[in-house]
PLY file of the C-alpha trace (Angstrom):
ply
format ascii 1.0
element vertex 68
property float x
property float y
property float z
element edge 67
property int vertex1
property int vertex2
end_header
43.83 -103.02 -48.62
45.90 -102.50 -45.45
44.26 -99.11 -44.86
40.83 -100.71 -45.21
41.73 -103.38 -42.66
42.98 -100.74 -40.20
39.81 -98.69 -40.65
37.58 -101.72 -40.06
39.53 -102.74 -36.94
39.30 -99.18 -35.63
35.55 -99.09 -36.19
35.09 -102.46 -34.47
37.03 -101.25 -31.43
34.99 -98.05 -31.37
31.74 -100.05 -31.61
32.87 -102.22 -28.68
33.59 -99.10 -26.64
30.14 -97.69 -27.39
28.54 -101.00 -26.43
30.35 -101.06 -23.06
29.42 -97.44 -22.41
25.78 -98.12 -23.28
25.59 -101.01 -20.80
27.19 -98.89 -18.08
24.79 -96.01 -18.72
21.74 -98.31 -18.64
22.90 -99.82 -15.34
23.28 -96.32 -13.91
19.96 -94.96 -15.18
17.73 -97.70 -13.81
17.73 -98.29 -10.06
15.48 -100.49 -7.97
13.67 -98.51 -5.28
11.87 -101.22 -3.26
9.60 -102.71 -5.94
9.43 -99.65 -8.19
12.03 -98.88 -10.84
12.80 -95.19 -11.09
14.86 -93.38 -13.65
17.72 -91.14 -12.62
18.26 -88.10 -14.77
21.74 -87.51 -16.03
23.51 -85.67 -18.78
26.04 -87.52 -20.88
28.32 -85.87 -23.38
29.49 -88.17 -26.15
32.53 -87.04 -28.09
33.08 -88.75 -31.41
36.75 -89.08 -32.32
37.79 -87.43 -35.55
39.71 -90.50 -36.64
39.85 -94.17 -35.76
43.37 -93.65 -34.38
41.93 -91.51 -31.56
39.35 -94.22 -30.81
42.16 -96.56 -29.76
43.17 -94.15 -26.99
39.72 -93.87 -25.42
39.33 -95.89 -22.24
36.04 -97.52 -21.36
33.95 -96.19 -18.50
34.17 -99.56 -16.74
37.95 -99.32 -16.47
37.69 -95.72 -15.28
35.17 -96.68 -12.56
37.50 -99.35 -11.16
40.27 -96.77 -10.67
38.01 -94.44 -8.65
0 1
1 2
2 3
3 4
4 5
5 6
6 7
7 8
8 9
9 10
10 11
11 12
12 13
13 14
14 15
15 16
16 17
17 18
18 19
19 20
20 21
21 22
22 23
23 24
24 25
25 26
26 27
27 28
28 29
29 30
30 31
31 32
32 33
33 34
34 35
35 36
36 37
37 38
38 39
39 40
40 41
41 42
42 43
43 44
44 45
45 46
46 47
47 48
48 49
49 50
50 51
51 52
52 53
53 54
54 55
55 56
56 57
57 58
58 59
59 60
60 61
61 62
62 63
63 64
64 65
65 66
66 67
């Protein structure tokens, strides 16, 4: 039961990370150019962690942007 709880918590944290990343990517892709919205092309590599333990160590893109 404890392993199941850890796995679920890991997946929830990973889902939260993906949600934050998705919002950041959408904000980046769409830009207002006067009254016309244009899309900016970008390439994004998404690496899926092999285990939920690695997902805990991934930092969100929002936190990384603040440091730069």
